[in-house]
C-alpha positions as a Markdown table, in Angstrom:
| # | Residue | x | y | z |
|---|---|---|---|---|
| 1 | Met | 0.0 | 0.0 | 0.0 |
| 2 | Ser | 1.3 | 3.5 | -0.8 |
| 3 | Cys | 0.4 | 7.0 | 0.3 |
| 4 | Pro | 0.7 | 9.4 | -2.6 |
| 5 | Ser | 2.4 | 12.6 | -1.8 |
| 6 | Ile | 2.0 | 15.9 | -3.7 |
| 7 | Leu | 5.3 | 17.5 | -4.6 |
| 8 | Pro | 5.7 | 21.3 | -5.2 |
| 9 | His | 5.2 | 22.2 | -8.9 |
| 10 | Lys | 8.2 | 24.5 | -9.1 |
| 11 | Gly | 10.8 | 22.4 | -7.2 |
| 12 | Leu | 11.6 | 19.7 | -4.8 |
| 13 | Leu | 10.6 | 19.6 | -1.1 |
| 14 | Ile | 13.4 | 17.8 | 0.8 |
| 15 | Gly | 13.3 | 16.3 | 4.3 |
| 16 | Val | 16.5 | 15.9 | 6.2 |
| 17 | Asp | 17.3 | 14.2 | 9.5 |
| 18 | Glu | 20.4 | 12.7 | 11.2 |
| 19 | Ala | 21.3 | 9.8 | 13.4 |
| 20 | Gly | 24.2 | 9.4 | 15.8 |
| 21 | Arg | 24.8 | 12.7 | 17.5 |
| 22 | Gly | 25.0 | 11.2 | 20.9 |
| 23 | Pro | 27.0 | 7.9 | 20.7 |
| 24 | Leu | 30.6 | 7.6 | 21.9 |
| 25 | Ala | 31.7 | 5.8 | 18.8 |
| 26 | Gly | 31.0 | 5.7 | 15.0 |
| 27 | Pro | 29.9 | 8.3 | 12.5 |
| 28 | Val | 27.1 | 10.8 | 12.4 |
| 29 | Val | 24.8 | 10.0 | 9.5 |
| 30 | Ala | 22.3 | 12.3 | 7.7 |
| 31 | Ala | 19.7 | 11.4 | 5.1 |
| 32 | Ala | 17.8 | 13.6 | 2.7 |
| 33 | Val | 14.6 | 12.4 | 1.1 |
| 34 | Val | 12.1 | 13.6 | -1.6 |
| 35 | Leu | 8.9 | 11.6 | -1.2 |
| 36 | Gly | 7.7 | 9.9 | -4.4 |
| 37 | Pro | 4.1 | 9.3 | -5.3 |
| 38 | Asp | 4.3 | 5.7 | -4.1 |
| 39 | Ala | 6.1 | 6.4 | -0.8 |
| 40 | Pro | 5.1 | 3.9 | 1.9 |
| 41 | Cys | 2.5 | 4.5 | 4.5 |
| 42 | Gly | 3.3 | 4.6 | 8.2 |
| 43 | Leu | 6.2 | 7.0 | 8.1 |
| 44 | Ala | 7.1 | 8.2 | 11.5 |
| 45 | Asp | 10.1 | 9.3 | 13.7 |
| 46 | Ser | 12.5 | 6.3 | 13.6 |
| 47 | Lys | 12.8 | 6.4 | 17.4 |
| 48 | Val | 9.2 | 5.4 | 17.9 |
| 49 | Leu | 9.3 | 2.6 | 15.3 |
| 50 | Ser | 10.3 | -0.9 | 16.1 |
| 51 | Ala | 13.4 | -2.3 | 14.6 |
| 52 | Arg | 11.2 | -4.7 | 12.5 |
| 53 | Arg | 9.1 | -1.9 | 11.2 |
| 54 | Arg | 12.1 | 0.2 | 10.3 |
| 55 | Ala | 13.6 | -2.8 | 8.4 |
| 56 | Val | 10.4 | -2.9 | 6.3 |
| 57 | Leu | 10.2 | 0.8 | 5.7 |
| 58 | Asp | 13.8 | 1.5 | 4.8 |
| 59 | Pro | 13.9 | -0.5 | 1.6 |
| 60 | Ala | 10.4 | 0.7 | 0.7 |
| 61 | Ile | 11.5 | 4.3 | 1.0 |
| 62 | Arg | 14.7 | 3.7 | -1.0 |
| 63 | Ala | 12.7 | 2.0 | -3.8 |
| 64 | Thr | 10.0 | 4.7 | -4.1 |
| 65 | Cys | 11.7 | 8.0 | -3.2 |
| 66 | Arg | 14.7 | 10.0 | -4.1 |
| 67 | Trp | 17.3 | 10.0 | -1.3 |
| 68 | Gly | 20.9 | 10.8 | -0.4 |
| 69 | Ile | 23.1 | 10.0 | 2.6 |
| 70 | Gly | 26.0 | 12.0 | 4.2 |
| 71 | Val | 28.4 | 10.4 | 6.6 |
| 72 | Val | 31.0 | 12.1 | 8.8 |
| 73 | Asp | 33.4 | 9.8 | 10.7 |
| 74 | Ala | 34.6 | 9.9 | 14.3 |
| 75 | Met | 37.9 | 11.5 | 13.5 |
| 76 | Glu | 36.2 | 14.4 | 11.7 |
| 77 | Ile | 33.7 | 14.7 | 14.6 |
| 78 | Asp | 36.7 | 15.1 | 17.0 |
| 79 | Arg | 38.3 | 17.6 | 14.7 |
| 80 | Ile | 35.3 | 20.0 | 14.1 |
| 81 | Asn | 32.9 | 19.0 | 16.9 |
| 82 | Ile | 29.6 | 17.1 | 16.7 |
| 83 | Phe | 27.4 | 20.1 | 15.8 |
| 84 | Ala | 29.6 | 21.1 | 12.8 |
| 85 | Ala | 29.9 | 17.4 | 11.8 |
| 86 | Thr | 26.1 | 17.1 | 11.8 |
| 87 | Met | 25.7 | 20.2 | 9.7 |
| 88 | Lys | 28.3 | 18.8 | 7.3 |
| 89 | Ala | 26.6 | 15.4 | 7.1 |
| 90 | Met | 23.3 | 17.1 | 6.3 |
| 91 | Thr | 24.9 | 19.2 | 3.5 |
| 92 | Leu | 26.5 | 16.0 | 2.0 |
| 93 | Ala | 23.2 | 14.2 | 2.1 |
| 94 | Val | 21.3 | 16.9 | 0.2 |
| 95 | Ala | 24.2 | 17.3 | -2.3 |
| 96 | Asn | 24.2 | 13.5 | -2.9 |
| 97 | Leu | 20.5 | 13.5 | -3.5 |
| 98 | Leu | 20.4 | 16.4 | -6.0 |
| 99 | Glu | 21.5 | 16.8 | -9.5 |
| 100 | His | 22.9 | 20.2 | -10.7 |
| 101 | Ser | 19.7 | 21.0 | -12.6 |
| 102 | Asp | 17.3 | 20.5 | -9.7 |
| 103 | Ala | 15.3 | 23.4 | -8.4 |
| 104 | Val | 14.7 | 23.2 | -4.6 |
| 105 | Thr | 11.7 | 24.7 | -3.1 |
| 106 | Gln | 12.8 | 24.2 | 0.5 |
| 107 | Val | 14.8 | 21.8 | 2.7 |
| 108 | Leu | 12.9 | 20.9 | 5.9 |
| 109 | Ile | 15.3 | 19.9 | 8.7 |
| 110 | Asp | 14.5 | 18.3 | 12.0 |
| 111 | Gly | 15.6 | 20.4 | 14.9 |
| 112 | Asn | 16.1 | 24.1 | 15.6 |
| 113 | Lys | 19.1 | 24.8 | 13.4 |
| 114 | Thr | 20.1 | 24.4 | 9.8 |
| 115 | Pro | 23.4 | 24.4 | 7.9 |
| 116 | Gln | 22.4 | 27.6 | 6.2 |
| 117 | Gly | 25.0 | 30.2 | 7.0 |
| 118 | Arg | 27.1 | 27.6 | 8.8 |
| 119 | Val | 28.4 | 25.4 | 6.0 |
| 120 | Pro | 29.8 | 27.2 | 3.0 |
| 121 | Glu | 28.6 | 24.5 | 0.6 |
| 122 | Trp | 25.0 | 24.8 | 1.7 |
| 123 | Ile | 23.2 | 26.7 | -1.0 |
| 124 | Trp | 19.5 | 25.8 | -0.6 |
| 125 | Pro | 16.6 | 27.5 | 1.2 |
| 126 | Ala | 16.1 | 25.7 | 4.6 |
| 127 | Arg | 13.7 | 25.7 | 7.5 |
| 128 | Ala | 14.2 | 24.0 | 10.8 |
| 129 | Ile | 11.2 | 22.2 | 12.4 |
| 130 | Val | 11.5 | 21.1 | 16.0 |
| 131 | Gly | 9.9 | 17.6 | 16.2 |
| 132 | Gly | 9.7 | 17.6 | 12.4 |
| 133 | Asp | 10.6 | 13.9 | 12.3 |
| 134 | Ala | 7.1 | 13.2 | 13.8 |
| 135 | Thr | 5.1 | 15.8 | 11.7 |
| 136 | Glu | 6.7 | 16.0 | 8.3 |
| 137 | Pro | 6.6 | 12.7 | 6.3 |
| 138 | Ala | 9.8 | 13.6 | 4.3 |
| 139 | Ile | 11.7 | 14.2 | 7.5 |
| 140 | Ser | 10.3 | 10.9 | 8.9 |
| 141 | Ala | 11.5 | 9.0 | 5.9 |
| 142 | Ala | 15.0 | 10.7 | 6.3 |
| 143 | Ser | 15.1 | 9.7 | 9.9 |
| 144 | Ile | 14.4 | 6.1 | 9.1 |
| 145 | Ile | 17.1 | 5.9 | 6.3 |
| 146 | Ala | 19.7 | 7.7 | 8.5 |
| 147 | Lys | 19.0 | 5.4 | 11.5 |
| 148 | Gln | 19.1 | 2.2 | 9.4 |
| 149 | His | 22.2 | 3.2 | 7.5 |
| 150 | Arg | 24.1 | 4.1 | 10.7 |
| 151 | Asp | 23.0 | 0.9 | 12.4 |
| 152 | His | 24.4 | -1.1 | 9.5 |
| 153 | Ile | 27.7 | 0.7 | 9.8 |
| 154 | Met | 27.9 | -0.1 | 13.5 |
| 155 | Gln | 26.9 | -3.7 | 13.0 |
| 156 | Ala | 29.8 | -4.1 | 10.5 |
| 157 | Ala | 32.1 | -2.3 | 12.9 |
| 158 | Ala | 31.1 | -4.7 | 15.7 |
| 159 | Gln | 32.6 | -7.5 | 13.7 |
| 160 | Gln | 36.0 | -5.7 | 13.7 |
| 161 | Tyr | 35.7 | -4.5 | 17.3 |
| 162 | Pro | 33.5 | -7.1 | 19.1 |
| 163 | His | 34.3 | -6.0 | 22.7 |
| 164 | Tyr | 32.0 | -3.0 | 22.8 |
| 165 | Gly | 28.6 | -4.6 | 21.8 |
| 166 | Trp | 28.0 | -2.1 | 19.0 |
| 167 | Asp | 25.6 | -4.6 | 17.3 |
| 168 | Arg | 23.4 | -4.0 | 20.4 |
| 169 | Asn | 24.1 | -0.5 | 21.5 |
| 170 | Ala | 25.1 | 1.2 | 18.2 |
| 171 | Gly | 27.9 | 3.0 | 20.0 |
| 172 | Tyr | 25.8 | 4.7 | 22.7 |
| 173 | Gly | 27.2 | 4.9 | 26.2 |
| 174 | Thr | 25.4 | 1.9 | 27.6 |
| 175 | Arg | 26.6 | 0.1 | 30.8 |
| 176 | Glu | 28.0 | -2.7 | 28.5 |
| 177 | His | 29.8 | -0.2 | 26.3 |
| 178 | Leu | 31.3 | 1.8 | 29.3 |
| 179 | Ala | 32.5 | -1.4 | 31.0 |
| 180 | Ala | 34.2 | -2.5 | 27.8 |
| 181 | Leu | 35.8 | 0.9 | 27.5 |
| 182 | Gln | 37.2 | 0.6 | 31.0 |
| 183 | Arg | 38.5 | -2.9 | 30.2 |
| 184 | His | 39.8 | -2.5 | 26.7 |
| 185 | Gly | 40.3 | 1.2 | 26.2 |
| 186 | Pro | 39.1 | 3.1 | 23.1 |
| 187 | Cys | 39.5 | 2.0 | 19.6 |
| 188 | Pro | 40.1 | 4.1 | 16.4 |
| 189 | Leu | 36.3 | 4.5 | 15.9 |
| 190 | His | 35.7 | 6.1 | 19.3 |
| 191 | Arg | 35.1 | 9.8 | 19.6 |
| 192 | Arg | 37.9 | 11.0 | 21.7 |
| 193 | Thr | 36.4 | 14.4 | 22.5 |
| 194 | Phe | 33.4 | 12.8 | 24.1 |
| 195 | Gly | 33.4 | 12.7 | 28.0 |
| 196 | Pro | 33.9 | 9.0 | 28.9 |
| 197 | Val | 36.3 | 8.4 | 26.1 |
| 198 | Ala | 38.2 | 11.6 | 26.7 |
| 199 | Leu | 38.8 | 10.6 | 30.3 |
| 200 | Leu | 40.5 | 7.4 | 29.2 |
| 201 | Cys | 42.6 | 9.2 | 26.6 |
| 202 | Lys | 44.2 | 11.5 | 29.1 |
| 203 | Asp | 47.9 | 11.0 | 29.6 |
């Protein structure tokens, strides 16, 4: 079943959201989505959806909508800070979605800030919407793709660094993850400017 969406006549309406601002390890990932006429029903903030439901919606969104992804790794997060890294990931996601000839009506971004005026490469009209992942279907779709993409990255990383339980905690500071940090120390994918990791990295 699909829920037809009406796109602006003179350009694209893009929804953008991110995943992974808070974890102690791994990248921050942003996704940008333009809903297609056959976009799936049931789009919602990825945080309120079950893992099983996200796993169904993610390929359905990718198959019926235009989308792009931006990824900024832990080393870059440490270099420029997590806020700047998030803005950069959003910019990369929109750029990866668009073609040079595309006219953009507006980019709707979940949260209270946008990359406009903060990232030199950002050239599109933007509007921040607090709670937009729950109210704007294009942002909801972006939140699902960003969450699923980042989870896949962390599941793959867990194979390389199995001590930290990233296949279960996605790099967040759970009790399991913190205990492993104390036991094994940080690995190259940890964000060394984040509190619990920074404490272990002090000389």
